[in-house]
Backbone of each chain as ProteinMPNN parsed JSONL, in Angstrom:
{"seq_chain_A": "MPESNFLTALRMLDEAGVEFVVVGGLAAVLNGAPVNTFDLDIVPARDEPNVAKLLGVIHTLDGFYRMQPERRLKPDASHLSSPGHHNLITTCGPLDVLGTIGRGLGYQDLLPHTIEMEIGEGVRVRVLNLATIITLKEELGGEKDLAVLPILRRTLEQKQRVPFH", "coords_chain_A": {"N_chain_A": [[-4.904, 1.885, 14.609], [-4.211, 3.48, 11.538], [-4.799, 2.065, 8.273], [-2.594, 1.298, 5.517], [-2.698, 2.4, 2.263], [-1.617, 2.991, -0.593], [-2.355, 2.885, -3.324], [-5.154, 3.224, -3.364], [-5.439, 5.83, -2.323], [-4.054, 7.282, -4.275], [-5.581, 6.649, -6.503], [-7.979, 7.899, -5.857], [-7.224, 10.574, -5.858], [-6.49, 10.841, -8.522], [-8.911, 10.22, -9.84], [-10.454, 12.314, -8.967], [-9.43, 14.304, -10.399], [-7.301, 15.784, -9.519], [-4.41, 17.755, -9.851], [-1.169, 16.76, -9.492], [2.143, 15.889, -8.315], [3.883, 12.945, -7.613], [6.257, 12.619, -5.123], [9.303, 12.148, -3.166], [9.875, 9.22, -1.077], [8.121, 7.279, -2.159], [8.071, 7.989, -4.827], [10.681, 7.389, -5.441], [10.659, 4.601, -5.141], [8.79, 3.89, -7.149], [10.303, 4.572, -9.305], [12.051, 2.536, -9.251], [13.899, 2.194, -7.202], [15.232, 0.344, -4.5], [13.999, 1.054, -1.795], [12.445, 1.916, 1.351], [9.292, 3.184, 2.443], [6.776, 4.937, 4.3], [4.954, 6.866, 3.887], [2.905, 8.901, 1.72], [3.978, 11.249, -0.434], [3.101, 14.24, -1.917], [3.193, 16.861, -4.371], [1.025, 19.274, -5.018], [-0.706, 21.175, -7.604], [-1.301, 24.58, -6.868], [-3.412, 26.216, -7.487], [-6.685, 27.707, -7.211], [-8.99, 26.07, -8.092], [-7.806, 23.506, -8.159], [-6.901, 23.13, -5.544], [-9.357, 23.01, -4.288], [-10.39, 20.603, -5.295], [-8.497, 18.847, -4.245], [-8.878, 19.219, -1.51], [-11.402, 18.099, -1.284], [-10.853, 15.375, -1.706], [-9.163, 14.885, 0.477], [-10.965, 15.318, 2.506], [-12.788, 13.223, 2.039], [-11.103, 11.137, 2.633], [-10.899, 11.461, 5.281], [-8.873, 13.111, 6.333], [-6.452, 14.587, 8.535], [-4.247, 16.807, 10.4], [-1.36, 15.166, 11.482], [0.322, 15.713, 13.574], [-0.808, 16.544, 16.023], [-2.839, 14.44, 16.783], [-5.046, 14.09, 18.437], [-6.45, 16.446, 18.32], [-7.467, 16.56, 15.815], [-7.16, 18.357, 13.631], [-8.08, 19.871, 10.648], [-6.925, 20.523, 7.329], [-7.432, 23.61, 5.506], [-8.509, 25.507, 2.597], [-6.851, 27.769, 2.504], [-4.596, 26.897, 3.855], [-3.637, 24.843, 2.158], [-3.035, 26.28, -0.062], [-0.696, 27.431, 0.416], [2.958, 27.565, 0.401], [3.888, 25.748, 2.201], [4.399, 22.678, 4.194], [2.201, 19.957, 4.732], [1.487, 17.663, 6.915], [-0.332, 14.954, 6.99], [-2.699, 12.568, 8.368], [-4.532, 9.901, 7.086], [-7.352, 7.823, 6.134], [-6.123, 6.128, 4.445], [-3.557, 6.061, 5.258], [-0.426, 7.838, 6.073], [-0.28, 11.048, 4.588], [1.496, 13.391, 2.922], [1.184, 16.62, 2.036], [2.776, 18.746, 0.052], [3.556, 22.015, -0.438], [5.707, 23.213, -1.684], [8.944, 21.944, -2.633], [12.451, 21.294, -1.951], [14.405, 23.973, -3.11], [12.183, 25.836, -2.974], [10.521, 24.774, -5.013], [7.655, 24.358, -6.89], [4.612, 22.778, -8.115], [4.43, 23.431, -10.914], [7.098, 23.922, -11.501], [8.215, 21.449, -11.131], [7.009, 19.798, -12.952], [8.245, 19.484, -15.614], [10.103, 17.602, -14.952], [9.079, 15.12, -14.562], [7.608, 11.819, -14.868], [5.029, 10.089, -16.454], [3.271, 7.459, -15.036], [1.784, 4.186, -15.071], [0.199, 2.778, -12.411], [-1.243, 0.636, -11.585], [-4.465, -0.951, -11.798], [-5.325, 0.751, -13.777], [-4.742, 3.297, -12.994], [-3.114, 6.335, -13.464], [-0.301, 8.28, -12.775], [1.676, 11.252, -12.199], [5.104, 11.195, -11.706], [7.963, 12.199, -9.944], [11.129, 12.315, -11.548], [14.019, 10.135, -11.23], [16.576, 11.313, -11.328], [16.073, 13.947, -10.611], [15.032, 13.603, -8.044], [17.342, 12.75, -6.757], [18.991, 15.035, -7.043], [17.537, 16.886, -5.5], [17.679, 15.716, -2.967], [20.401, 15.809, -2.548], [20.734, 18.545, -2.341], [19.22, 19.091, -0.053], [20.534, 17.63, 1.955], [20.206, 16.47, 4.473], [20.514, 14.054, 7.182], [18.895, 11.789, 6.794], [18.354, 12.031, 4.094], [20.912, 11.888, 2.949], [21.602, 9.311, 3.663], [20.143, 7.64, 2.018], [20.989, 8.249, -0.471], [23.203, 6.811, -1.811], [21.897, 4.442, -2.705], [19.952, 5.469, -4.405], [21.536, 6.728, -6.341], [22.977, 4.552, -7.448], [20.874, 3.111, -8.459], [19.956, 4.812, -10.461], [22.194, 4.764, -12.141], [22.175, 2.046, -12.938], [19.756, 1.963, -14.268], [20.351, 3.545, -16.418], [22.199, 2.023, -17.702], [20.932, -0.266, -18.648], [17.965, -0.709, -20.454], [15.017, -0.372, -18.681], [11.755, -0.588, -17.157]], "CA_chain_A": [[-3.845, 2.335, 13.695], [-4.747, 3.551, 10.173], [-4.239, 1.169, 7.276], [-1.839, 1.973, 4.464], [-3.157, 1.999, 0.938], [-1.127, 3.998, -1.54], [-3.079, 2.867, -4.591], [-6.482, 3.816, -3.182], [-5.282, 7.287, -2.189], [-3.66, 7.837, -5.574], [-6.72, 6.524, -7.414], [-8.956, 8.936, -5.526], [-6.683, 11.857, -6.341], [-6.557, 10.785, -9.984], [-10.316, 10.271, -10.267], [-10.993, 13.647, -8.658], [-8.82, 15.258, -11.332], [-6.299, 16.614, -8.834], [-3.098, 17.808, -10.502], [-0.133, 16.609, -8.47], [3.311, 15.079, -8.637], [4.346, 12.089, -6.521], [7.675, 12.869, -4.832], [9.749, 11.447, -1.959], [10.228, 7.804, -1.098], [7.286, 6.508, -3.081], [8.561, 8.288, -6.182], [11.919, 6.617, -5.612], [10.269, 3.193, -5.351], [8.169, 3.755, -8.475], [11.407, 4.657, -10.267], [12.823, 1.296, -9.189], [14.886, 2.169, -6.117], [14.803, -0.545, -3.415], [13.958, 1.751, -0.507], [11.159, 1.729, 2.019], [8.645, 4.416, 2.884], [5.454, 4.705, 4.878], [4.015, 7.95, 3.58], [2.7, 9.331, 0.34], [4.316, 12.667, -0.551], [2.684, 14.825, -3.197], [3.232, 18.312, -4.574], [-0.114, 19.593, -5.878], [-0.859, 22.535, -8.123], [-1.926, 25.331, -5.764], [-4.466, 27.128, -7.937], [-7.914, 27.531, -6.419], [-9.795, 24.875, -8.431], [-7.111, 22.261, -7.806], [-6.927, 23.011, -4.083], [-10.723, 22.586, -3.926], [-10.492, 19.157, -5.571], [-7.634, 18.165, -3.279], [-9.574, 19.26, -0.212], [-12.489, 17.124, -1.359], [-10.287, 14.032, -1.508], [-8.691, 14.805, 1.866], [-12.175, 15.195, 3.33], [-13.288, 11.849, 1.873], [-10.156, 10.238, 3.313], [-10.904, 11.852, 6.696], [-7.5, 13.537, 6.638], [-6.188, 15.682, 9.473], [-2.822, 16.931, 10.727], [-1.014, 14.042, 12.369], [1.18, 16.145, 14.677], [-1.611, 16.488, 17.249], [-3.997, 13.685, 16.278], [-6.215, 14.221, 19.316], [-7.196, 17.663, 17.95], [-8.07, 16.293, 14.492], [-7.179, 19.608, 12.859], [-8.163, 19.602, 9.212], [-6.442, 21.642, 6.515], [-8.428, 24.291, 4.676], [-7.98, 25.955, 1.298], [-5.741, 28.708, 2.686], [-3.409, 26.099, 4.208], [-3.119, 24.095, 1.003], [-2.576, 27.238, -1.085], [0.602, 27.958, 0.865], [4.088, 26.721, -0.025], [4.335, 24.917, 3.321], [4.18, 21.229, 4.203], [1.035, 19.565, 5.524], [1.678, 16.238, 7.204], [-1.668, 14.502, 7.373], [-2.981, 11.135, 8.459], [-5.809, 9.648, 6.417], [-7.766, 6.415, 6.22], [-5.193, 5.362, 3.602], [-2.195, 6.198, 5.78], [0.126, 9.194, 6.081], [-0.266, 11.783, 3.315], [2.167, 14.683, 3.062], [0.886, 17.544, 0.944], [3.906, 19.669, 0.091], [3.334, 23.135, -1.349], [6.948, 23.288, -2.459], [10.038, 21.118, -2.101], [13.779, 21.807, -2.327], [14.539, 25.433, -3.036], [10.94, 26.501, -3.355], [9.975, 24.272, -6.276], [6.244, 23.984, -6.85], [4.103, 21.824, -9.109], [4.795, 23.808, -12.285], [8.553, 23.788, -11.637], [8.582, 20.026, -11.143], [6.344, 19.105, -14.055], [9.144, 19.009, -16.678], [11.006, 16.562, -14.437], [8.236, 14.003, -14.135], [7.271, 10.746, -15.812], [3.704, 9.549, -16.162], [3.358, 6.005, -14.848], [0.596, 3.418, -14.725], [0.607, 2.164, -11.144], [-2.176, -0.435, -11.244], [-5.906, -0.706, -11.936], [-5.548, 1.835, -14.731], [-4.432, 4.608, -12.406], [-1.894, 6.934, -14.001], [0.117, 9.435, -11.978], [2.957, 11.874, -12.552], [6.09, 10.858, -10.679], [9.233, 12.908, -10.123], [12.139, 11.373, -12.048], [15.04, 9.766, -10.245], [17.677, 12.289, -11.338], [15.643, 15.123, -9.843], [14.956, 13.189, -6.628], [18.724, 12.746, -6.262], [19.433, 16.434, -6.933], [16.862, 17.519, -4.352], [18.209, 15.159, -1.717], [21.755, 16.355, -2.393], [20.582, 19.93, -1.879], [18.72, 19.086, 1.329], [21.714, 17.234, 2.727], [19.906, 15.956, 5.812], [21.043, 12.705, 7.411], [17.997, 10.815, 6.172], [18.517, 12.159, 2.634], [22.241, 11.412, 2.581], [21.671, 7.861, 3.877], [19.504, 6.904, 0.92], [21.569, 8.685, -1.753], [23.93, 5.772, -2.576], [20.951, 3.517, -3.37], [19.318, 6.195, -5.522], [22.548, 6.937, -7.404], [23.262, 3.268, -8.125], [19.673, 2.748, -9.235], [19.975, 5.63, -11.684], [23.256, 4.211, -12.993], [21.726, 0.773, -13.522], [18.683, 2.277, -15.233], [20.955, 4.119, -17.62], [22.967, 0.966, -18.377], [20.043, -1.231, -19.291], [16.599, -0.177, -20.477], [14.0, -1.032, -17.859], [10.467, 0.108, -17.156]], "C_chain_A": [[-4.401, 2.376, 12.265], [-4.075, 2.526, 9.264], [-3.378, 2.0, 6.317], [-2.392, 1.497, 3.133], [-2.816, 3.1, -0.066], [-2.022, 4.071, -2.783], [-4.451, 3.521, -4.461], [-6.391, 5.336, -3.095], [-4.957, 7.912, -3.545], [-4.806, 7.747, -6.58], [-7.743, 7.627, -7.14], [-8.499, 10.309, -6.006], [-6.814, 11.936, -7.86], [-8.001, 10.959, -10.46], [-10.951, 11.634, -9.998], [-10.405, 14.717, -9.586], [-7.831, 16.196, -10.678], [-4.989, 16.568, -9.633], [-2.041, 17.763, -9.415], [1.013, 15.781, -9.019], [3.643, 14.243, -7.409], [5.846, 12.318, -6.347], [8.085, 11.969, -3.655], [10.007, 9.967, -2.174], [9.405, 6.983, -2.065], [7.704, 6.763, -4.534], [9.838, 7.493, -6.452], [11.598, 5.152, -5.885], [9.682, 2.999, -6.749], [9.206, 3.861, -9.591], [12.329, 3.444, -10.197], [13.86, 1.229, -8.088], [14.386, 1.273, -4.976], [14.919, 0.131, -2.049], [12.567, 1.56, 0.088], [10.586, 3.088, 2.405], [7.249, 4.098, 3.394], [4.457, 5.782, 4.478], [3.971, 8.254, 2.084], [2.945, 10.838, 0.303], [3.868, 13.175, -1.915], [2.912, 16.331, -3.18], [2.077, 18.638, -5.52], [0.015, 20.981, -6.512], [-1.66, 23.315, -7.085], [-2.925, 26.382, -6.244], [-5.771, 26.746, -7.239], [-8.729, 26.28, -6.794], [-9.126, 23.576, -8.01], [-7.11, 22.038, -6.296], [-8.316, 22.533, -3.625], [-10.902, 21.085, -4.162], [-9.682, 18.357, -4.547], [-8.296, 18.111, -1.905], [-10.716, 18.243, -0.163], [-11.988, 15.71, -1.103], [-9.829, 13.866, -0.06], [-9.879, 14.639, 2.816], [-12.715, 13.76, 3.262], [-12.401, 10.849, 2.621], [-10.046, 10.545, 4.807], [-9.512, 12.286, 7.157], [-7.44, 14.661, 7.653], [-4.693, 15.69, 9.807], [-2.436, 15.871, 11.76], [-0.123, 14.451, 13.537], [0.439, 16.093, 16.013], [-2.919, 15.753, 16.911], [-5.249, 13.845, 17.142], [-7.05, 15.446, 18.954], [-7.9, 17.514, 16.596], [-8.226, 17.578, 13.672], [-7.153, 19.298, 11.372], [-7.613, 20.792, 8.427], [-7.596, 22.318, 5.791], [-7.739, 24.823, 3.409], [-6.79, 26.902, 1.478], [-4.459, 27.965, 3.067], [-2.79, 25.487, 2.942], [-2.695, 25.002, -0.148], [-1.192, 27.775, -0.756], [1.735, 27.052, 0.378], [4.555, 25.746, 1.05], [4.008, 23.44, 3.161], [3.037, 20.881, 5.149], [1.092, 18.056, 5.716], [0.401, 15.684, 7.815], [-1.681, 12.993, 7.63], [-4.37, 10.945, 7.88], [-6.195, 8.182, 6.612], [-6.901, 5.519, 5.333], [-3.754, 5.478, 4.087], [-1.708, 7.631, 5.725], [0.161, 9.803, 4.673], [0.374, 13.138, 3.575], [1.887, 15.526, 1.823], [1.901, 18.673, 1.04], [3.679, 20.781, -0.931], [4.52, 23.329, -2.273], [7.943, 22.309, -1.847], [11.361, 21.719, -2.567], [13.84, 23.301, -2.13], [13.299, 26.118, -3.593], [10.328, 26.041, -4.664], [8.537, 23.801, -6.098], [5.894, 23.059, -8.004], [4.587, 22.162, -10.524], [6.297, 23.669, -12.537], [8.949, 22.323, -11.821], [8.084, 19.296, -12.386], [7.293, 18.647, -15.171], [10.06, 17.864, -16.248], [10.219, 15.341, -13.957], [8.042, 12.999, -15.266], [5.859, 10.298, -15.452], [3.798, 8.032, -16.096], [1.985, 5.422, -14.579], [0.959, 2.608, -13.489], [-0.363, 1.076, -10.681], [-3.613, 0.012, -11.381], [-6.208, 0.504, -12.831], [-5.245, 3.219, -14.204], [-3.1, 5.107, -12.967], [-1.573, 8.176, -13.182], [1.441, 9.978, -12.509], [3.925, 11.684, -11.391], [7.382, 11.616, -10.98], [10.304, 11.918, -10.588], [13.292, 11.229, -11.056], [16.179, 10.785, -10.19], [17.308, 13.518, -10.502], [15.508, 14.801, -8.355], [16.36, 13.249, -6.019], [19.217, 14.177, -6.057], [18.828, 17.107, -5.705], [17.42, 17.001, -3.03], [19.633, 15.647, -1.478], [21.688, 17.782, -1.858], [20.144, 19.985, -0.423], [19.833, 18.688, 2.296], [21.44, 16.787, 4.147], [20.403, 14.521, 5.943], [20.204, 11.647, 6.699], [18.171, 10.835, 4.65], [19.854, 11.573, 2.193], [22.32, 9.881, 2.684], [21.15, 7.088, 2.669], [20.154, 7.22, -0.44], [22.353, 7.598, -2.494], [22.995, 4.835, -3.324], [20.32, 4.208, -4.582], [20.308, 6.385, -6.677], [22.833, 5.647, -8.161], [22.048, 2.829, -8.949], [19.647, 3.526, -10.547], [21.028, 5.114, -12.657], [22.793, 2.95, -13.707], [20.625, 1.003, -14.545], [19.265, 2.778, -16.545], [21.74, 3.077, -18.402], [22.068, 0.068, -19.205], [18.634, -0.657, -19.314], [15.643, -1.021, -19.643], [12.709, -0.244, -18.002], [10.65, 1.558, -16.75]], "O_chain_A": [[-5.005, 1.4, 11.82], [-2.915, 2.169, 9.471], [-3.432, 3.23, 6.312], [-2.534, 0.293, 2.916], [-3.611, 3.998, -0.339], [-2.398, 5.153, -3.235], [-4.867, 4.279, -5.337], [-7.177, 6.046, -3.722], [-5.519, 8.943, -3.913], [-4.989, 8.641, -7.405], [-8.302, 8.214, -8.066], [-9.299, 11.104, -6.499], [-7.2, 12.968, -8.41], [-8.277, 11.744, -11.367], [-11.866, 12.057, -10.706], [-10.822, 15.875, -9.563], [-7.545, 17.273, -11.202], [-4.524, 15.502, -10.034], [-2.012, 18.614, -8.527], [0.888, 15.081, -10.024], [3.681, 14.761, -6.293], [6.611, 12.222, -7.307], [7.302, 11.132, -3.207], [10.312, 9.517, -3.279], [9.931, 6.086, -2.723], [7.688, 5.852, -5.361], [10.045, 6.989, -7.555], [12.201, 4.536, -6.764], [10.038, 2.051, -7.449], [9.02, 3.317, -10.68], [13.273, 3.328, -10.98], [14.64, 0.277, -8.048], [13.248, 1.42, -4.531], [15.811, -0.176, -1.259], [11.641, 1.104, -0.584], [11.333, 4.031, 2.664], [6.623, 3.123, 2.978], [3.256, 5.635, 4.702], [4.871, 7.91, 1.317], [2.216, 11.609, 0.926], [4.22, 12.6, -2.946], [2.837, 16.984, -2.139], [2.143, 18.31, -6.705], [0.747, 21.84, -6.02], [-2.592, 22.776, -6.487], [-3.251, 27.318, -5.515], [-5.936, 25.629, -6.749], [-9.116, 25.513, -5.913], [-9.795, 22.648, -7.557], [-7.292, 20.917, -5.823], [-8.427, 21.746, -2.686], [-11.488, 20.384, -3.337], [-10.131, 17.323, -4.052], [-8.273, 17.082, -1.23], [-10.959, 17.611, 0.865], [-12.616, 14.94, -0.376], [-10.076, 12.83, 0.558], [-9.8, 13.908, 3.803], [-13.054, 13.162, 4.283], [-12.881, 9.854, 3.166], [-9.214, 9.97, 5.51], [-9.039, 11.888, 8.221], [-8.266, 15.574, 7.638], [-3.974, 14.728, 9.538], [-3.106, 15.708, 12.78], [0.164, 13.628, 14.407], [0.994, 15.648, 17.017], [-3.971, 16.377, 16.773], [-6.371, 13.75, 16.645], [-8.244, 15.481, 19.252], [-8.823, 18.266, 16.285], [-9.283, 17.844, 13.101], [-6.299, 18.548, 10.9], [-7.814, 21.941, 8.82], [-8.612, 21.688, 5.497], [-6.546, 24.609, 3.194], [-5.833, 26.852, 0.706], [-3.367, 28.353, 2.652], [-1.589, 25.602, 2.698], [-2.066, 24.543, -1.102], [-0.589, 28.49, -1.557], [1.497, 25.908, -0.01], [5.511, 25.0, 0.838], [3.434, 23.007, 2.162], [2.924, 21.448, 6.236], [0.787, 17.281, 4.809], [0.096, 15.91, 8.986], [-0.806, 12.254, 7.178], [-5.277, 11.732, 8.15], [-5.438, 7.404, 7.193], [-6.942, 4.295, 5.454], [-2.83, 5.041, 3.4], [-2.464, 8.539, 5.378], [0.574, 9.16, 3.708], [-0.144, 13.938, 4.354], [2.3, 15.187, 0.714], [1.888, 19.457, 1.989], [3.617, 20.528, -2.134], [4.37, 23.574, -3.47], [7.804, 21.899, -0.695], [11.386, 22.555, -3.471], [13.387, 23.831, -1.116], [13.367, 26.878, -4.559], [9.683, 26.828, -5.357], [8.249, 22.95, -5.257], [6.758, 22.621, -8.762], [5.089, 21.296, -11.24], [6.719, 23.341, -13.646], [9.882, 21.999, -12.556], [8.669, 18.301, -12.813], [7.163, 17.516, -15.639], [10.712, 17.235, -17.081], [10.654, 14.625, -13.055], [8.276, 13.288, -16.44], [5.534, 10.146, -14.275], [4.344, 7.398, -16.999], [1.132, 6.053, -13.953], [1.918, 1.837, -13.511], [-0.316, 0.645, -9.529], [-3.955, 1.167, -11.128], [-7.218, 1.185, -12.656], [-5.468, 4.211, -14.897], [-2.095, 4.395, -12.948], [-2.439, 9.012, -12.924], [2.211, 9.276, -13.165], [3.6, 11.977, -10.241], [7.833, 11.667, -12.124], [10.377, 10.801, -10.074], [13.506, 12.069, -10.182], [16.689, 11.083, -9.11], [18.143, 14.057, -9.775], [15.834, 15.63, -7.506], [16.54, 13.739, -4.904], [19.794, 14.495, -5.017], [19.517, 17.809, -4.964], [17.609, 17.768, -2.086], [20.03, 15.873, -0.335], [22.496, 18.174, -1.017], [20.627, 20.812, 0.35], [20.041, 19.334, 3.324], [22.366, 16.73, 4.956], [20.678, 13.854, 4.945], [20.74, 10.728, 6.08], [18.14, 9.79, 4.001], [19.929, 10.855, 1.196], [23.012, 9.234, 1.898], [21.656, 6.015, 2.34], [19.896, 6.538, -1.432], [22.188, 7.466, -3.707], [23.273, 4.471, -4.466], [20.173, 3.606, -5.645], [19.952, 6.221, -7.844], [22.919, 5.656, -9.389], [22.2, 2.24, -10.02], [19.354, 2.971, -11.605], [20.78, 5.035, -13.86], [22.985, 2.795, -14.913], [20.567, 0.321, -15.568], [18.756, 2.486, -17.628], [21.932, 3.213, -19.61], [22.408, -0.31, -20.326], [18.155, -0.166, -18.292], [15.484, -2.221, -19.871], [12.586, 0.642, -18.849], [9.677, 2.31, -16.69]]}, "seq_chain_B": "MTDPDPRPQSDYSEDGVDLTLIHWMLSLTPAERLQFLQGHVNGILAIQRLNAGE", "coords_chain_B": {"N_chain_B": [[25.708, -9.461, -33.209], [25.484, -9.379, -29.726], [23.035, -8.808, -27.131], [23.632, -6.429, -24.464], [24.832, -7.726, -21.367], [22.509, -7.809, -18.83], [23.05, -8.251, -16.182], [24.6, -7.193, -13.111], [28.132, -6.49, -12.79], [29.258, -7.05, -10.367], [27.929, -8.165, -7.222], [27.651, -6.149, -5.408], [27.964, -2.583, -5.188], [30.756, -0.257, -5.154], [30.275, 1.371, -2.998], [28.81, -0.234, -1.385], [26.178, -0.875, -2.024], [23.51, -3.07, -2.714], [23.427, -4.419, -5.71], [22.038, -6.402, -6.982], [19.557, -6.348, -5.86], [18.638, -3.916, -6.785], [18.542, -4.482, -9.523], [16.562, -6.411, -9.529], [14.357, -4.933, -8.636], [14.194, -3.114, -10.746], [13.422, -4.787, -12.739], [10.764, -5.08, -12.412], [7.446, -3.799, -13.122], [6.228, -0.386, -12.68], [3.735, -0.637, -11.354], [3.952, -3.161, -10.191], [6.083, -2.651, -8.485], [4.896, -0.899, -6.715], [2.969, -2.571, -5.597], [4.631, -4.385, -4.285], [5.922, -2.719, -2.399], [3.666, -1.949, -0.937], [2.863, -4.367, 0.174], [5.057, -4.858, 1.791], [4.983, -2.673, 3.586], [2.471, -3.144, 4.766], [3.0, -5.562, 6.008], [4.889, -4.803, 7.945], [3.36, -3.011, 9.45], [1.463, -4.779, 10.439], [3.005, -6.367, 12.128], [3.751, -4.42, 13.956], [1.261, -3.905, 15.074], [0.721, -6.348, 16.28], [2.549, -6.266, 18.31], [1.851, -4.122, 19.786], [0.823, -4.078, 22.363], [2.892, -4.572, 24.067]], "CA_chain_B": [[25.978, -8.704, -31.99], [24.591, -9.815, -28.652], [22.562, -7.759, -26.223], [24.484, -6.301, -23.277], [24.407, -8.538, -20.222], [21.883, -6.907, -17.862], [23.435, -8.533, -14.802], [25.698, -6.371, -12.654], [29.43, -7.156, -12.791], [29.446, -7.527, -9.004], [26.665, -8.082, -6.493], [27.616, -4.902, -4.627], [28.729, -1.456, -5.707], [31.89, 0.09, -4.286], [29.778, 1.973, -1.755], [28.089, -1.221, -0.583], [24.764, -1.015, -2.384], [23.182, -4.368, -3.303], [23.003, -4.166, -7.094], [21.078, -7.435, -7.403], [18.237, -5.869, -5.419], [18.259, -2.86, -7.733], [18.154, -5.114, -10.786], [15.268, -7.063, -9.34], [13.329, -3.873, -8.617], [14.078, -2.533, -12.088], [12.774, -5.757, -13.631], [9.326, -4.988, -12.172], [6.764, -2.608, -13.624], [5.89, 0.498, -11.552], [2.6, -1.189, -10.599], [4.477, -4.257, -9.365], [6.895, -2.049, -7.412], [3.956, -0.361, -5.724], [2.393, -3.737, -4.895], [5.652, -4.927, -3.374], [6.063, -1.772, -1.281], [2.456, -2.008, -0.119], [2.932, -5.603, 0.951], [6.116, -4.655, 2.783], [4.456, -1.748, 4.599], [1.395, -3.825, 5.496], [3.628, -6.562, 6.875], [5.5, -4.108, 9.093], [2.27, -2.485, 10.288], [0.846, -5.923, 11.129], [3.91, -6.732, 13.233], [3.618, -3.361, 14.974], [-0.017, -4.097, 15.779], [0.853, -7.519, 17.141], [3.409, -5.953, 19.452], [1.437, -2.829, 20.349], [0.504, -4.196, 23.779], [4.076, -4.879, 24.879]], "C_chain_B": [[24.965, -9.11, -30.909], [24.167, -8.62, -27.799], [23.508, -7.641, -25.035], [23.918, -7.127, -22.127], [23.812, -7.618, -19.162], [22.34, -7.138, -16.437], [24.591, -7.631, -14.376], [26.998, -7.171, -12.65], [29.73, -7.747, -11.418], [28.108, -7.39, -8.294], [26.522, -6.758, -5.752], [28.43, -3.81, -5.325], [29.874, -1.141, -4.741], [31.434, 0.711, -2.974], [28.799, 1.053, -1.019], [26.623, -1.412, -0.906], [24.551, -2.354, -3.089], [22.602, -4.157, -4.71], [21.999, -5.212, -7.577], [19.654, -7.017, -7.016], [17.73, -4.779, -6.371], [17.795, -3.491, -9.05], [16.807, -5.799, -10.69], [14.147, -6.019, -9.348], [13.106, -3.305, -10.017], [13.406, -3.497, -13.063], [11.248, -5.717, -13.479], [8.738, -3.773, -12.885], [6.51, -1.676, -12.432], [4.73, -0.036, -10.719], [3.06, -2.317, -9.689], [5.331, -3.713, -8.214], [5.988, -1.509, -6.315], [3.334, -1.492, -4.918], [3.375, -4.289, -3.874], [5.811, -4.023, -2.154], [4.86, -1.873, -0.352], [2.46, -3.254, 0.76], [3.929, -5.488, 2.089], [5.595, -3.79, 3.939], [3.382, -2.44, 5.426], [1.954, -4.872, 6.46], [4.207, -5.92, 8.125], [4.41, -3.579, 10.028], [1.587, -3.612, 11.072], [1.701, -6.352, 12.31], [3.821, -5.696, 14.347], [2.328, -3.554, 15.785], [0.06, -5.276, 16.756], [1.627, -7.207, 18.417], [2.99, -4.671, 20.18], [1.196, -2.911, 21.848], [1.724, -4.386, 24.665], [4.644, -3.643, 25.574]], "O_chain_B": [[23.76, -9.171, -31.154], [24.833, -7.586, -27.751], [24.123, -8.629, -24.633], [22.705, -7.217, -21.937], [24.506, -6.743, -18.643], [22.058, -6.321, -15.561], [25.47, -7.332, -15.185], [26.972, -8.395, -12.521], [30.366, -8.795, -11.304], [27.255, -6.603, -8.704], [25.408, -6.298, -5.499], [29.446, -4.083, -5.964], [29.943, -1.696, -3.645], [32.118, 0.597, -1.956], [28.055, 1.496, -0.144], [25.898, -2.046, -0.14], [25.332, -2.725, -3.965], [21.445, -3.769, -4.869], [21.202, -4.942, -8.476], [18.689, -7.287, -7.731], [16.549, -4.734, -6.713], [16.782, -3.084, -9.619], [16.011, -5.779, -11.629], [13.117, -6.209, -9.994], [11.971, -3.048, -10.42], [12.88, -3.075, -14.094], [10.526, -6.256, -14.317], [9.459, -2.829, -13.21], [6.569, -2.123, -11.287], [4.742, 0.099, -9.495], [2.612, -2.42, -8.547], [5.304, -4.249, -7.106], [6.284, -1.649, -5.128], [3.189, -1.387, -3.7], [3.004, -4.618, -2.748], [5.833, -4.498, -1.018], [5.01, -1.883, 0.87], [2.106, -3.2, 1.938], [3.685, -5.956, 3.201], [5.749, -4.136, 5.11], [3.38, -2.336, 6.652], [1.455, -5.047, 7.572], [4.038, -6.432, 9.231], [4.525, -3.688, 11.248], [1.185, -3.425, 12.221], [1.174, -6.667, 13.378], [3.814, -6.04, 15.53], [2.308, -3.388, 17.004], [-0.446, -5.222, 17.877], [1.39, -7.805, 19.467], [3.689, -4.197, 21.075], [1.349, -1.908, 22.545], [1.605, -4.365, 25.89], [5.64, -3.741, 26.291]]}, "name": "protein", "num_of_chains": 2, "seq": "MPESNFLTALRMLDEAGVEFVVVGGLAAVLNGAPVNTFDLDIVPARDEPNVAKLLGVIHTLDGFYRMQPERRLKPDASHLSSPGHHNLITTCGPLDVLGTIGRGLGYQDLLPHTIEMEIGEGVRVRVLNLATIITLKEELGGEKDLAVLPILRRTLEQKQRVPFHMTDPDPRPQSDYSEDGVDLTLIHWMLSLTPAERLQFLQGHVNGILAIQRLNAGE"}
């Protein structure tokens, strides 16, 4: 079973100069929401140089599609340039590379709705803000999204009441 | 003038969310939140491994 190591994966992406936004459950946790998640969801910039850097990190992390692990299918540049979702397993755990999220929102669309955070060992990453995470989950409206919404909404309320990190 | 009391008025919101847990999480830095999540995930994965043969 692969280990989980969010910080190592994020440090490698940061050090490689990959432009990306952390979204999903990990973004919610980094914003202070007491929820659990097992995967790292990112939305990368899909220009050619950035996809090349991202592919390099995925290669180093021995990433491949986790749907059919026995085939060890690896993403290529054309895959990661698409707006689709790429659910990978790596030596640092599950990594979901999302070309777009919500109603077709890509890296550039999300950028104004992010916060830069220091997440340990000097690693700084861009994280989707809580208000936008809530909006996206409301739009998706899936059972999993709706289940976590009360926690996200109350967290946002509490953050707005008292200044925290 | 005193600072506003950061503690929630009630332990739970009307929709049943544990506000004390939210306040505790918000008291941490993002790096500390990541450390906590990582520890949580690693703990669950360790239990899964222990029970993988069952």
